[in-house]
N, C-alpha and C positions, 0 to 999 in steps of 0.2 A: 425380737418378738415375733417377726414374721415367720421365722423358722419354727418357733414353738407353736404358733398358730397352725401352721401347715402340718407339723408332725402330729399334734393332738387332734387335728381335724376339727378345730373349734372355729365358730364364726368370728370374724374380726371385731364385730361390735361388742362381743363379750370380753375379749382380751383388752381392748382399748377403751371400754366403757363408753362407747359411742351410741348416739340415738339411732334407732332404726325406724324409718318412715315408710309405711306401706299405703299407697294411694289406690283406691278403687274408683277409677273414672273420676268424675267430679262429685261423687256422692258420699264417699266415706274415706276417712284417713285414720290410720292407727299409728300412734307414736309410742315406741317402746323405749325403755331406759330414760324416763323423764324424771324431773325433780319437782314437779308440781305445776300448778296453774298460776300464772302471774296476773292475767287479765282475762275476763270472760264477758262477751256480749254476743248477741245473735249475728253480728257482722265481723267480729274479730276475736280470736282466741290466741293468747300468747302463753307458751309453755316453756318452762325452764328445763334445760338439758345440761349435762355436764360441761359442754363446750360453749354454752351461750344460751340462745333461745330460738324457738321455732314459732313463727307467726302464721296462723291459718286465717285466710281472708275468705269471705263469702257472704251468703245470706241464709237466714234461718238456721244458723249453726246450733247444734245441741250436742251435749255430752251424752252419748248413748251408753258408755261404759267407762269406768275408771277403776284401776287397781293400782297397787303399789308400783308396778312396773310398766303399765300401759294405759294409754288414754285413747278412746275411740270417739271420733267426732263424726256426725252426719249433718248433711245439709247441702246447699248449692255452693260447693267449694270453687272459688275463682282464683285462688293463688296460695302459694306457700313461700315463706321467706325464712332464711336462716341468718341469724345475727350472732356474731362472735362477741 
């Protein structure tokens, strides 16, 4: 698979169907390749991904955008946890 990924110049998250997490300081997080929201509160958001779940911890967390492929959260982010 690595040879195919390199040959086709595709990002590995597409080939392996992995989540891609982009963090902008402690203000915003974008999670791509998600499978939906498991739990939502202003202090914790749990998001299902193909390989487990991602937990976003913080204060005043809000969902600023959600699409079939990506979830954008904003607030005072204090931590991210990955659970298999």
